[in-house]
Structures are given as structure tokens and as C-alpha cells.
C-alpha positions in Angstrom: 161.8 97.0 56.2 165.6 97.1 56.4 167.4 93.9 55.7 171.2 93.5 56.0 172.4 90.0 55.0 175.4 87.9 55.9 174.3 84.5 54.8 177.8 83.0 54.5 176.9 79.6 56.0 178.9 80.3 59.2 177.7 79.3 62.6 176.9 82.3 64.9 179.0 82.5 68.0 176.0 83.9 69.9 173.1 81.7 71.0 169.8 82.3 69.4 168.3 82.1 72.9 170.3 85.1 73.7 168.5 87.0 71.0 165.3 86.4 73.0 166.9 87.2 76.4 168.7 90.3 75.1 165.4 91.6 73.7 163.6 90.8 77.0 166.2 92.8 79.0 165.3 95.8 76.8 161.6 95.2 77.0 161.6 94.7 80.8 163.6 97.9 81.3 161.2 99.9 79.2 157.9 98.4 80.3 157.1 97.2 83.8 154.2 95.1 82.4 156.6 92.7 80.7 156.8 89.3 82.5 158.7 86.1 81.7 157.4 82.8 83.0 159.6 79.7 82.6 158.9 76.0 83.1 162.0 75.0 85.0 164.2 75.7 82.0 165.8 79.0 82.8 169.3 77.6 82.5 168.8 76.3 79.0 167.5 79.6 77.7 169.7 81.9 79.8 166.7 83.4 81.5 168.6 83.6 84.7 169.9 86.9 83.4 166.3 88.2 83.6 165.8 86.7 87.0 168.9 88.4 88.3 167.8 91.9 87.3 164.0 91.6 87.4 163.2 88.9 90.0 159.7 90.1 90.6 158.8 89.7 86.9 160.7 86.5 86.1 158.8 83.5 87.4 159.5 79.8 87.5 156.3 77.8 87.2 158.2 74.5 87.5 157.5 71.5 85.3 153.8 72.5 84.9 153.4 73.9 81.5 149.6 73.9 81.5 149.5 75.9 84.7 152.2 78.3 83.4 150.1 79.2 80.4 146.9 79.4 82.4 148.6 81.8 84.9 150.0 83.8 82.0 146.4 84.2 80.7 145.3 85.5 84.0 148.2 87.9 84.3 147.6 89.2 80.8 143.9 89.7 81.5 145.0 91.9 84.4 147.2 94.1 82.1 150.5 92.3 81.9 152.3 91.3 78.7 153.5 87.8 79.4 156.1 85.6 77.7 156.1 81.9 78.6 158.9 79.5 77.7 159.2 75.8 77.5 160.6 73.2 75.1 158.4 73.3 71.9 156.8 69.9 72.6 155.5 71.0 75.9 154.7 74.6 74.9 152.5 73.2 72.2 151.1 69.7 72.7 150.9 69.8 76.5 149.7 73.4 77.1 147.6 73.8 73.9 144.2 73.8 75.6 145.3 76.6 78.0 146.9 78.5 75.2 143.7 78.2 73.1 141.3 79.3 75.9 143.2 81.3 78.4 145.2 83.3 75.8 143.6 82.9 72.3 139.9 82.8 73.1 140.4 85.4 75.8 142.1 87.7 73.4 145.0 88.6 75.7 148.8 89.1 75.0 150.4 85.9 75.9 153.5 85.2 73.9 154.7 81.5 74.0 158.2 80.6 73.2 158.8 77.0 72.1 162.5 76.1 72.0 164.3 73.3 70.2 161.7 73.0 67.4 161.8 70.0 65.0 165.1 68.2 64.6 167.0 70.8 66.7 165.8 68.8 69.8 168.4 66.2 68.6 169.5 63.9 71.5 166.4 64.9 73.6 164.7 62.4 71.3 161.4 61.6 69.8 159.2 62.6 72.7 160.8 66.0 72.8 160.8 66.6 69.0 158.0 68.9 68.0 157.1 68.5 64.3 153.6 69.8 64.7 153.9 72.7 67.2 153.4 75.5 64.8 150.4 73.7 63.2 148.6 73.7 66.5 149.0 77.5 67.1 148.1 78.2 63.5 144.6 76.9 64.3 144.0 79.6 66.9 142.1 82.6 65.3 144.2 85.8 65.3 147.3 84.1 66.6 150.7 85.1 65.3 153.2 82.2 64.5 156.9 82.9 63.8 159.7 80.6 62.9 162.9 82.6 63.5 166.2 81.8 62.0 169.0 83.5 63.9 170.0 85.8 66.7 169.2 89.1 64.9 165.7 88.0 63.7 164.8 86.5 67.1 165.8 89.6 68.9 163.8 91.8 66.6 160.8 89.6 66.5 160.6 89.2 70.3 160.3 93.0 70.6 157.8 93.1 67.8 155.6 90.4 69.4 155.5 92.4 72.6 153.6 95.0 70.7 150.7 92.8 69.6 147.5 92.3 71.7 146.9 88.6 70.8 148.5 85.2 71.5 151.7 84.4 69.6 154.0 81.4 69.2 157.7 81.8 68.5 159.8 78.8 67.5 163.2 79.3 69.0 166.4 77.5 68.0 168.5 77.7 71.1 172.0 77.3 69.6 174.0 76.0 66.7 172.5 78.0 63.8 173.9 79.7 60.8 173.7 83.5 60.6 171.5 84.9 57.9 171.1 88.6 58.9 173.6 91.2 60.0 173.0 93.4 63.1 170.5 96.1 62.3 168.3 94.1 60.0 164.6 94.8 60.5 161.5 92.8 59.9 157.7 93.0 59.9 155.3 90.5 61.3 153.4 89.0 58.3 155.9 90.2 55.6 158.4 87.8 54.1 161.9 88.7 53.0 163.3 88.0 49.5 166.9 86.9 50.1 167.7 86.0 46.5 166.0 87.0 43.2 165.3 84.3 40.7 163.1 83.5 37.7 162.9 79.7 37.3 161.6 78.5 40.8 160.8 80.0 44.2 162.1 78.4 47.4 160.1 79.5 50.5 161.7 78.6 53.8 162.2 79.6 57.4 164.3 78.7 60.5 167.1 76.3 60.0 166.0 75.5 56.5 166.9 79.0 55.3 170.6 78.3 55.2 169.9 75.0 53.4 167.8 76.9 50.9 170.6 79.4 50.2 173.0 76.5 49.7 170.4 75.0 47.3 170.2 78.2 45.4 174.0 78.2 44.9 173.9 74.6 43.6 171.0 75.3 41.3 172.9 78.3 39.9 175.7 76.0 38.9 173.2 74.0 36.9 171.9 77.1 35.1 168.8 77.4 37.2 167.8 80.7 38.7 166.1 80.3 42.1 164.3 82.9 44.2 164.7 82.4 48.0 162.2 83.8 50.4 162.4 83.9 54.2 158.8 83.3 55.3 159.5 83.9 59.0 155.9 84.5 59.8 153.6 81.5 59.1 150.6 83.3 60.4 149.6 85.8 59.2 151.1 84.7 55.9 152.4 87.1 53.3 150.0 86.1 50.5 150.9 88.9 48.2 154.6 87.8 48.1 153.6 84.2 47.5 151.2 85.1 44.6 153.8 87.3 43.0 156.4 84.6 43.3 154.0 82.1 41.7 153.3 84.4 38.8 156.9 85.4 38.2 158.6 82.0 38.6 155.8 79.5 37.8 156.6 76.9 40.5 157.3 76.8 44.2 159.2 74.7 46.7 158.7 75.0 50.5 161.3 74.0 53.1 160.5 73.6 56.8 161.7 71.9 60.0 158.1 70.8 60.6 155.5 68.4 59.3 155.1 69.6 55.7 151.4 68.5 55.6 150.3 70.9 58.3 152.9 73.7 58.4 154.5 76.2 56.1 154.0 74.1 53.0 150.3 73.5 53.5 149.8 77.2 54.4 151.5 78.3 51.2 149.6 75.7 49.2 146.3 77.1 50.5 147.2 80.4 49.0 148.6 79.0 45.7 145.6 76.7 45.0 143.1 79.6 45.5 145.0 82.5 44.0 147.6 81.3 41.5 147.9 77.5 41.0 151.4 76.4 40.0 153.4 73.2 40.6 154.5 72.9 44.2 156.9 70.6 46.1 157.3 70.4 49.9 160.5 69.6 51.7 159.9 68.9 55.4 158.9 66.1 57.8 156.8 63.7 55.8 154.3 62.1 58.3 156.9 60.7 60.6 157.7 60.8 64.4 160.9 62.1 65.8 163.9 60.0 67.0 167.2 60.3 68.9 170.2 61.5 67.0 172.6 64.3 66.1 171.2 67.2 64.1 173.3 66.2 61.1 172.0 62.7 61.2 168.4 63.9 61.6 168.7 66.4 58.7 169.8 63.7 56.4 167.3 61.1 57.8 164.3 63.4 57.3 165.6 64.8 53.9 166.0 68.4 55.0 169.3 69.1 53.3 170.1 71.4 50.4 170.4 68.4 48.1 166.8 67.6 48.9 165.7 71.1 48.1 167.6 71.0 44.9 165.9 67.8 43.9 162.5 69.3 44.8 163.2 72.4 42.8 164.2 70.3 39.7 161.0 68.3 40.0 158.9 71.4 40.3 160.5 72.9 37.2 160.0 69.7 35.3 156.3 69.7 36.3 156.0 73.3 35.1 157.6 72.5 31.8 155.3 69.6 31.4 152.3 71.8 31.8 153.4 74.4 29.2 
């Protein structure tokens, strides 16, 4: 697929949420089966734009996430393609039974959008900070789980998800993100993107950790270390071929995620590595902790999600590789 990079560590002036809404405006114009259901959060995701143009297909379920997903399952069973939005904590923990049964088990196209994943919940605090949301959806057979990084990727992947027949979960940063891709970039569900080539270590990341990983690659280069950086935007289905090739060619791997590392991207990659090409691995992510109130900058430092943490993990993985040879 076509990739056009910017990756200059600059904050995008557009909201990532607008990547979703702009894609939905296109989808709803093209297909009258597309529906958006919100859980009293249209303002924070700018879904009022959808309501203004398509009031009959933009529904507010109120603060009733379980009901919203159950209704979505029923509408999808009747032939609609339904997108449901709430904060990631409610879209996962609170509505998971309905997502599993009414969408997953029923095999219908319900696409759940969980906004403010991980530390991006910031001042909403611990109860609103989903570190395990993707892990829950990864347990649903045939589900698709995506951790998007910027406006361009979110817009493209929203349209791509509309074309799949199964349940999906998209982690959505609403705002304040660094642009990775230029307009016109294209992606494929289940296929990672190599952003930087390297031979000494591979960094596999997604979402807000991509920009940190690119910063880490730059710092490692100053130290004479060549790091490969992969955007693994789809956590399920996982691009196993790309992971195995990276393991074979660089000999060690670091994963970086805005999620519990023990049950998210890191563990998914480790499952592939241990079975198909065992190499030293290190995982940067939330390490068995709950969330808390704070600015994103504070939280990134508190949970060791910065480029310096990725650099340290890469150096450790390389040292382990050298010790084995």
C-alpha cells in the first residue's frame, strides 16, 4: 500500500477525531446503511457534524454504553453497518459483554470506537484511563483491533473498517497528536508499515508511541545503532510475516504501546516471536499499573513511555542479543 510520510514531530492542527468524522461523512453519503451511535459524547468527537446532515442515522443512546452496543448489534443483524463511540474505558470494560455477544458472537458488522486510550485520557483520570481496552477486544474471535496514530490513518482505517463483516475496535486519540503520515497515505488492515529501515534492533509501535519510537531511532543513530521502526497499527489480525522477518534480520525486538504491555501489542508480538523466531524482546508500555490524573506529559514520563525509555529498552535488547551470540 502507498505510504507518504511526514514524521517531523509536529503536532497536527487537525483533530484525530475529525479523521473519523470526515470518513463517516463520506461513508454516510455513499451508503445509507452506515449508522453512528454515540453515548452522549457527540460534542467531544465532533459527531454533531454527522447529526446535522444525517439526523436519521446519527443516534444518541445517552450514558448507556451497554444498551448502545446491544442496539448496534440488533441494527447490524438487520443489515446496517453500525459505528458506536464512547470513551475507551466505557467502550471496552462497560460494554464488553454486549460487544462479545451481540456483535462478535453474532458475526455482524459493529465497529466500536474507543476514544482517549491509555494516557491520552489525561485529566479525566484513573477511572477513565483504559490500559486494557484493546486486550479485551483481542479476545473476541475474528475481531479486528486497530490503534491509529494520526488524522490520515484514522480517516483511512475508518473507511476500511466499514468494509469488514465482523466486529472491530478502533482506539482513537481525539486531539494533540504528532503527524506521521501525509495526506494520501494508504494502509491495509493486518499489514504493518516499515517507517525506518535498520539492522541492529526493531522497534514495533503504534498510536502515540510511534512518534516516540521515531525520536528513539534518531537518538540511537547518534550512538551508532541502526534501528528499524514498524508501525503495527493493526494488533489483530497481526502482521506475523513482518514480525518474523524483522526478528530474522535484526535479531532483537522492542515493542512500544500506550497500553498494558502484558496483554497488548507486546504480548501479541511475543506470541509470534516465541513460536516462529525466538529473539530477545523488551516491552515498553504500562507495566501492571492503574491510571491516574495528570497531564499527558506527566503521564508519559510517569509510565516510562518516552523515547528515552525506548532507547534504553533497545540497548538492553541489543546487549541480550550480543550475550547470546
